[in-house]
C-alpha positions as CSV (number, residue, x, y, z in Angstrom):
1,M,0.3,0.2,0.2
2,S,1.7,3.4,-1.1
3,P,1.5,6.3,1.2
4,G,-0.4,8.1,-1.4
5,Y,-3.2,5.7,-0.6
6,V,-3.1,5.8,2.7
7,M,-3.6,9.5,2.8
8,A,-6.3,9.9,0.1
9,P,-9.3,9.0,2.1
10,D,-8.6,11.5,4.9
11,S,-7.8,14.2,2.1
12,D,-11.4,13.3,0.7
13,D,-12.9,13.4,4.3
14,G,-11.3,16.8,4.6
15,A,-13.0,17.9,1.5
16,L,-16.2,16.6,2.8
17,V,-16.0,18.5,6.0
18,A,-15.4,21.7,3.8
19,Q,-18.6,20.9,1.9
20,V,-20.3,20.2,5.3
21,A,-19.2,24.0,6.5
22,A,-20.9,25.0,3.6
23,G,-24.1,23.5,4.3
24,D,-24.1,20.5,2.2
25,P,-26.1,17.8,3.7
26,Q,-25.3,15.2,1.2
27,A,-21.5,15.6,2.3
28,L,-22.6,15.3,5.7
29,R,-24.6,11.9,4.7
30,S,-21.1,10.9,3.0
31,L,-19.2,11.6,5.6
32,Y,-21.4,9.7,8.0
33,D,-21.1,6.5,5.5
34,R,-17.3,7.1,6.0
35,C,-16.6,8.0,9.5
36,S,-19.6,6.6,11.6
37,Q,-18.2,2.9,12.3
38,R,-14.9,4.2,13.5
39,A,-16.7,6.8,15.8
40,F,-18.9,4.1,16.8
41,S,-16.1,1.9,17.6
42,V,-14.4,4.5,19.8
43,A,-18.0,5.2,21.6
44,I,-18.6,1.5,22.3
45,G,-15.0,1.1,23.7
46,V,-15.6,3.9,26.1
47,L,-19.1,3.1,27.2
48,T,-19.6,-0.8,26.4
49,N,-23.5,0.2,25.8
50,R,-24.5,-0.3,22.2
51,G,-27.4,1.9,22.4
52,E,-25.4,4.6,24.1
53,A,-22.8,4.2,21.5
54,E,-25.3,4.8,18.7
55,D,-26.5,7.9,20.5
56,V,-23.2,8.9,20.6
57,V,-22.6,8.5,17.0
58,Q,-25.7,10.6,16.2
59,E,-24.5,13.5,18.7
60,T,-21.4,13.5,17.1
61,F,-22.4,14.0,13.4
62,L,-24.9,16.9,14.8
63,Q,-22.0,18.5,16.1
64,V,-19.9,18.2,13.0
65,W,-22.7,19.6,10.9
66,R,-22.7,22.7,13.3
67,Q,-19.4,23.1,14.0
68,A,-17.6,22.0,10.5
69,R,-16.3,25.8,10.4
70,R,-14.1,25.0,13.1
71,F,-12.0,22.1,11.5
72,D,-8.4,23.0,11.0
73,A,-6.7,20.5,8.9
74,R,-3.5,21.8,10.0
75,R,-4.3,20.2,13.5
76,G,-4.9,16.9,12.2
77,G,-7.3,14.7,9.6
78,A,-11.0,14.7,9.3
79,M,-11.1,11.2,10.4
80,A,-9.2,12.0,13.7
81,W,-11.0,15.3,14.3
82,I,-14.6,13.3,14.4
83,V,-13.3,10.4,16.3
84,T,-12.0,13.0,18.9
85,I,-15.4,14.4,18.9
86,A,-17.1,10.8,19.4
87,R,-14.6,10.1,22.4
88,S,-15.5,13.3,24.1
89,R,-19.1,12.8,24.0
90,A,-18.9,9.2,25.0
91,I,-16.6,10.2,27.8
92,D,-18.9,13.0,28.9
93,R,-22.2,10.5,28.6
94,L,-19.9,8.2,31.1
95,R,-19.3,11.0,33.4
96,A,-22.9,11.9,33.5
97,R,-24.0,8.3,34.1
98,S,-22.0,8.3,37.1
99,A,-23.0,11.8,38.3
100,A,-26.5,11.0,37.8
101,D,-25.7,7.8,40.0
102,R,-24.5,10.2,43.0
103,A,-27.6,12.8,42.2
104,T,-30.2,10.0,42.5
105,A,-29.4,9.5,46.2
106,S,-29.6,13.5,46.8
107,V,-32.8,13.7,44.8
108,R,-34.6,11.0,47.2
109,Q,-33.7,13.4,50.2
110,E,-34.6,16.6,48.9
111,P,-36.4,17.7,45.7
112,P,-34.6,19.8,43.5
113,A,-35.4,23.6,42.7
114,Q,-37.4,24.6,39.6
115,H,-35.9,27.0,37.2
116,V,-38.7,29.2,36.3
117,P,-37.8,30.8,32.9
118,S,-37.5,34.4,32.4
119,P,-40.1,35.7,29.7
120,S,-37.6,36.2,27.2
121,E,-36.1,32.8,27.9
122,A,-39.7,31.1,27.3
123,A,-40.3,33.2,24.3
124,E,-36.8,31.9,22.8
125,H,-37.3,28.3,23.8
126,A,-41.1,28.7,22.4
127,E,-39.6,30.1,18.9
128,L,-37.1,27.3,19.0
129,R,-39.5,24.4,19.6
130,R,-41.7,25.9,16.6
131,H,-38.7,25.8,14.1
132,V,-38.1,22.4,15.0
133,A,-41.6,21.2,15.1
134,D,-41.9,23.1,11.5
135,A,-38.8,21.3,10.2
136,L,-39.8,17.9,11.7
137,A,-43.1,18.2,9.9
138,E,-41.5,18.5,6.4
139,L,-39.7,14.9,6.9
140,P,-41.0,11.9,5.5
141,T,-43.2,10.2,8.2
142,E,-40.7,7.1,8.9
143,Q,-37.7,9.3,9.4
144,R,-40.0,11.8,11.6
145,R,-41.2,9.2,13.8
146,A,-37.7,7.6,14.2
147,L,-36.2,11.1,15.2
148,E,-38.7,11.7,17.7
149,L,-38.3,8.3,19.6
150,A,-34.6,9.3,19.5
151,Y,-34.6,12.5,20.8
152,F,-38.1,13.2,22.4
153,R,-38.5,9.8,24.3
154,G,-34.7,8.9,24.3
155,L,-34.8,5.4,22.8
156,S,-31.7,3.9,21.3
157,Q,-31.9,3.1,17.7
158,A,-32.1,-0.8,18.7
159,E,-35.3,0.1,21.0
160,I,-36.8,2.3,18.1
161,A,-36.5,-0.9,15.6
162,T,-38.0,-3.0,18.4
163,E,-40.9,-0.2,18.8
164,L,-41.6,-0.1,15.2
165,G,-41.1,-3.5,14.3
166,D,-38.5,-2.5,11.7
167,P,-35.1,-4.1,11.1
168,L,-32.2,-2.1,12.9
169,G,-30.6,-1.1,9.5
170,T,-33.7,0.5,8.4
171,V,-33.9,2.7,11.4
172,K,-30.5,3.9,11.2
173,T,-30.9,4.8,7.6
174,R,-34.0,6.7,8.5
175,V,-32.2,8.3,11.5
176,R,-29.1,9.3,9.3
177,L,-31.3,10.5,6.2
178,G,-33.5,12.4,8.6
179,L,-30.7,13.9,10.7
180,G,-29.6,15.3,7.2
181,K,-32.5,16.7,6.3
182,L,-33.5,18.3,9.3
183,A,-29.8,19.9,9.6
184,A,-30.6,21.4,6.0
185,L,-33.9,22.6,7.0
186,L,-32.5,24.3,10.2
187,A,-29.7,25.8,8.8
188,P,-29.2,29.3,8.3
189,S,-30.5,29.4,4.8
190,G,-32.9,26.9,5.2
191,A,-36.9,27.2,6.0
192,G,-36.2,27.2,9.6
193,G,-33.7,30.2,9.4
194,L,-32.1,29.5,12.7
195,S,-28.4,30.3,12.9
């Protein structure tokens, strides 16, 4: 195997990240196809839980979509950048899991204080919910349902497959395609108009 052959895939990944930074959802799908398995391997190695690792991969590529402009090829390749994001997300989730275990004991002793949002916070959250709801409504029903189960009910992709009675591969494809379309709809130039 020549060194040029080894470098070509990562340079292609870097070009895809540049296209994602320009708002190209197809580039995000291509990058997901190329890099998601490596991101999953890192996440499962940290978490040892398949469902949580799948969720980390989804979160990773949402972060890639939002932060592609921050990618700096001088600091390393695109695959390394994506794997670093996945590893950080997995570690954060692991820390949150142990923090949640510690917090459970204190919750039993005393109920937490309720945060009451200010009127401006409430208006901002309502506007954001409306934009997301509008964008979700534009997705095909199967993709929308898979994303709703993942993000609003917190189900893993395996649990979604069981809930819907669909093969896991079908659910993964629906989530991936739905995320790409949702990202395009919520992009600054998309229908949602969010930045």
